[in-house]
C-alpha positions in Angstrom: 173.4 47.8 263.3 175.0 51.2 262.8 178.0 52.1 264.9 178.1 55.8 265.5 180.1 58.1 267.9 178.9 60.0 271.1 179.7 62.6 273.9 180.8 63.3 277.3 179.9 65.8 280.0 180.3 66.5 283.8 179.0 64.0 286.3 177.9 65.8 289.5 176.3 63.7 292.2 173.3 66.0 292.4 172.7 69.0 290.2 169.7 71.0 288.9 169.5 71.2 285.2 167.1 73.1 282.9 165.9 72.3 279.4 163.4 74.6 277.7 162.9 75.3 274.0 162.7 78.5 272.1 160.2 78.0 269.3 160.2 80.2 266.2 156.9 81.9 267.2 156.0 80.4 270.6 157.7 79.1 273.7 157.7 75.5 274.7 159.6 74.2 277.8 160.8 71.1 279.6 162.7 71.5 282.7 165.2 69.2 284.3 165.4 69.3 288.1 167.8 68.1 290.7 168.1 64.3 291.1 170.3 62.0 292.9 171.9 59.6 290.5 173.3 56.4 291.9 177.1 56.3 292.2 177.1 52.6 292.8 179.6 50.7 290.7 178.3 49.7 287.3 179.4 47.3 284.6 181.5 48.9 281.8 180.5 48.8 278.2 182.6 46.9 275.7 185.2 48.8 273.7 183.2 48.2 270.5 180.0 49.6 272.1 181.9 52.6 273.6 183.3 53.3 270.1 179.9 54.2 268.7 179.8 57.0 271.3 183.0 58.6 270.2 183.6 62.3 269.4 181.6 63.9 266.6 182.4 67.1 264.8 179.8 68.8 262.6 178.5 72.3 261.6 181.4 73.9 263.5 180.4 72.2 266.8 182.2 69.3 268.6 180.4 66.6 270.7 183.0 65.0 272.9 183.3 61.3 273.3 181.3 59.8 276.1 183.2 58.5 279.1 182.6 54.8 279.1 181.9 55.0 282.8 178.9 57.2 281.9 177.4 54.7 279.5 175.4 51.8 281.0 175.6 48.8 278.9 171.8 48.4 278.8 171.5 52.0 277.3 173.7 51.2 274.3 171.8 51.6 271.0 170.9 48.2 269.7 168.5 46.2 267.6 166.0 44.1 269.7 162.7 42.3 269.3 159.9 44.9 269.3 157.9 44.7 272.5 155.3 47.3 271.5 153.3 45.8 268.6 153.2 49.2 266.9 153.6 49.8 263.2 157.0 50.4 261.7 158.2 53.9 261.9 156.5 54.5 265.2 158.5 55.9 268.2 157.6 54.2 271.5 158.8 55.6 274.8 158.8 53.3 277.8 159.5 55.7 280.8 159.3 52.9 283.3 162.2 51.0 281.8 163.8 54.2 280.4 163.9 53.1 276.8 162.9 54.6 273.4 162.1 52.2 270.5 162.0 53.0 266.9 159.8 50.2 265.4 161.3 48.4 262.4 160.0 45.8 260.0 159.9 42.1 260.8 159.2 42.4 264.5 162.3 44.3 265.3 163.0 47.7 266.9 166.0 50.0 267.5 166.3 50.6 271.2 167.9 53.6 272.8 168.4 54.4 276.5 166.7 57.6 277.6 166.3 59.9 280.5 162.7 60.7 281.4 160.5 62.9 283.5 160.5 62.8 287.3 157.5 61.3 289.0 154.4 63.4 288.6 155.9 65.4 285.7 155.8 62.9 282.9 154.0 63.2 279.6 152.1 60.2 278.4 149.8 59.4 275.5 150.0 59.6 271.7 151.7 62.5 269.9 153.5 63.2 266.6 156.8 64.8 265.7 155.6 68.3 264.8 159.0 69.2 263.5 162.7 68.7 264.1 165.7 71.0 264.6 169.4 70.6 264.5 171.3 72.4 267.4 168.0 73.9 268.7 167.8 77.1 270.6 166.9 77.3 274.3 165.0 79.8 276.5 163.5 79.6 280.0 159.8 80.1 280.2 158.4 83.2 281.7 157.3 81.2 284.8 160.9 80.0 285.3 162.2 83.5 285.0 159.6 84.9 287.5 160.4 82.0 289.9 164.2 82.5 289.9 165.2 85.6 288.0 168.8 85.5 289.1 169.2 82.1 287.5 167.1 82.5 284.5 166.9 86.2 283.6 170.2 86.1 281.8 168.8 83.7 279.3 165.5 85.6 278.8 166.6 86.5 275.2 167.4 82.9 274.6 170.5 80.8 274.1 171.7 79.9 270.6 172.1 76.2 269.8 175.6 74.9 270.4 177.8 72.7 272.5 176.7 74.2 275.9 173.0 74.2 275.1 171.0 71.9 277.4 169.0 70.6 274.4 172.0 69.1 272.8 172.5 68.4 269.1 169.0 67.7 268.0 165.4 68.1 269.1 162.1 66.6 268.0 159.1 68.6 269.0 156.0 66.6 270.1 152.6 67.9 269.1 149.2 66.4 269.9 146.0 67.4 267.9 148.0 70.0 266.2 149.1 71.7 269.4 152.5 71.8 271.0 152.7 69.5 274.0 155.8 71.4 275.2 157.6 68.1 275.5 160.6 67.2 273.4 162.9 64.3 272.5 166.4 65.9 272.6 170.0 65.5 273.2 171.9 66.2 276.4 175.2 67.4 277.7 174.9 65.0 280.7 175.2 61.4 279.4 175.3 60.3 283.0 171.6 61.1 283.3 170.5 58.6 280.6 168.5 55.9 282.4 167.4 58.3 285.1 164.2 60.2 285.9 165.6 63.7 285.9 163.5 66.1 283.7 160.1 67.7 283.8 158.8 65.5 281.1 161.4 65.8 278.3 162.9 62.7 276.8 166.6 63.1 276.7 169.1 61.0 274.8 172.8 60.9 274.4 173.7 63.3 271.5 175.1 60.5 269.3 171.8 58.6 269.7 169.6 61.6 269.1 171.6 62.4 265.9 171.1 58.8 264.8 167.3 58.9 265.6 166.9 62.3 264.0 168.0 61.1 260.6 165.7 58.1 260.7 162.5 59.8 261.8 160.5 62.1 259.5 158.2 65.0 260.6 154.8 63.7 261.4 156.1 60.3 262.8 153.8 58.8 265.5 155.1 58.9 269.0 153.6 56.7 271.8 154.7 57.6 275.4 153.6 54.7 277.7 152.3 55.5 281.2 154.7 54.7 284.0 
């Protein structure tokens, strides 16, 4: 099991976050909305597990190390028995339990903790990875700008990929029947949100995990998002 680094970010008790994607020729979006995240005491990850979420520097960007208090032990990337029965290479998202599985050979799967869509705003069904992007751009949808121009109009021209971008270090764009679903698997600047239902359908991962997933998954990979 590979041990890779990861990031950190602010931990507000309740905050509204946005994540929308600027496509090369068309707009796709996925919005995060305010959510209360439990502040109850939680067990700490082991030093060896925390080490795989250390700082990463690449392409002129820096992903900070994740605060161990932001990482729930259950969300640490790990090899487990595959519960899905899908063929190797398939991505399976379990929004109820807040896990993403990359199915391996011999009945195994790599399991990652994820943040998922809020109730009533989830995507479910079968899709495919239409394409992938490193350090993706972000732009609010026209509907978001119309709804709250003060907040979103400044980003009408888009935000370049980078350390402050809400899509994080990588994005996998989900398509169904050749059409963009507007949902993504992407990184996040808020590792505290992993394991929570905080977005409008997007599947968010710690940046270190989405980097690991990105290099393992080719364009066209099958994605199964289970119903809640």
